[in-house]
C-alpha positions in Angstrom: -12.9 3.9 -24.7 -13.7 1.1 -26.1 -13.2 -2.7 -24.4 -9.8 -4.4 -25.8 -9.4 -8.2 -27.3 -9.8 -9.6 -23.8 -8.4 -11.9 -22.0 -10.9 -11.8 -18.9 -13.5 -8.9 -18.4 -15.5 -8.8 -15.2 -18.4 -5.9 -14.5 -19.4 -5.3 -10.7 -23.1 -4.2 -11.0 -22.2 -2.7 -7.0 -19.9 -0.7 -8.5 -20.6 0.1 -12.6 -16.8 -0.7 -12.7 -15.9 -2.7 -15.9 -12.5 -4.8 -15.0 -10.3 -6.3 -18.4 -7.2 -7.4 -18.7 -6.5 -6.7 -22.4 -4.7 -9.8 -24.3 -2.9 -7.3 -25.8 -1.3 -5.9 -22.6 -1.7 -8.4 -19.6 0.6 -5.7 -17.4 -1.8 -3.4 -17.9 -5.0 -3.5 -16.8 -8.1 -1.3 -17.8 -10.3 0.2 -14.3 -13.6 2.5 -15.9 -16.3 3.1 -14.3 -19.5 3.0 -16.8 -22.9 3.4 -16.1 -24.5 2.8 -12.3 -25.2 0.4 -9.4 -27.5 -1.9 -10.9 -27.0 -1.8 -14.6 -26.8 -4.8 -16.6 -23.4 -5.3 -18.8 -23.8 -5.3 -22.2 -21.0 -5.5 -24.3 -20.7 -5.3 -28.2 -20.2 -3.9 -31.1 -22.9 -1.0 -30.9 -21.1 1.4 -33.9 -19.9 -1.7 -36.9 -16.1 -1.1 -36.5 -15.8 -4.7 -35.2 -14.5 -4.0 -31.8 -16.3 -4.4 -28.3 -18.1 -1.3 -26.8 -18.2 -0.5 -23.1 -22.6 -0.5 -22.9 -24.8 -1.5 -19.9 -28.5 -1.0 -19.8 -30.8 0.4 -17.3 -33.7 -2.0 -16.2 -35.2 0.5 -13.6 -35.5 3.2 -16.5 -34.7 1.4 -19.8 -32.2 3.6 -21.1 -28.9 2.4 -22.4 -25.6 4.0 -22.3 -23.2 3.2 -24.9 -18.8 4.2 -24.9 -18.9 3.2 -29.0 -15.2 2.5 -29.6 -15.2 4.9 -32.9 -15.9 7.7 -30.8 -15.7 7.5 -27.3 -15.9 11.4 -26.7 -19.3 10.7 -27.8 -21.4 8.0 -25.5 -25.0 7.3 -26.7 -27.9 7.5 -24.2 -30.4 6.3 -26.0 -34.1 5.2 -24.3 -35.7 1.7 -26.0 -37.8 -1.0 -24.3 -39.4 -0.6 -21.0 -39.1 -0.4 -17.3 -38.1 -4.6 -16.0 -37.4 -5.5 -19.6 -34.2 -8.0 -19.7 -31.4 -7.2 -22.7 -30.1 -10.5 -24.2 -27.5 -10.6 -26.5 -27.7 -11.7 -30.1 -26.4 -15.1 -31.4 -23.2 -15.4 -33.0 -23.2 -14.7 -37.0 -26.0 -12.3 -37.1 
């Protein structure tokens, strides 16, 4: 499930639930569980389609979990980094 263009996303790290109010339909908020408690939200365009994907990083195992908007039925799970790493955002325009 890709994140729609949004007004106010919120990620609860204690439950790993995402709360999004889409600007295209504010009366129909999206509530979606993705990740595990303690994961770090890292939404971004991981599949290059111009849409933001739900994604989390697990610092206890250095795994990335992504739901690509281009193919939400095929989540991406990839180990990258080392335990304890902290993800950072890529600067806008790069």
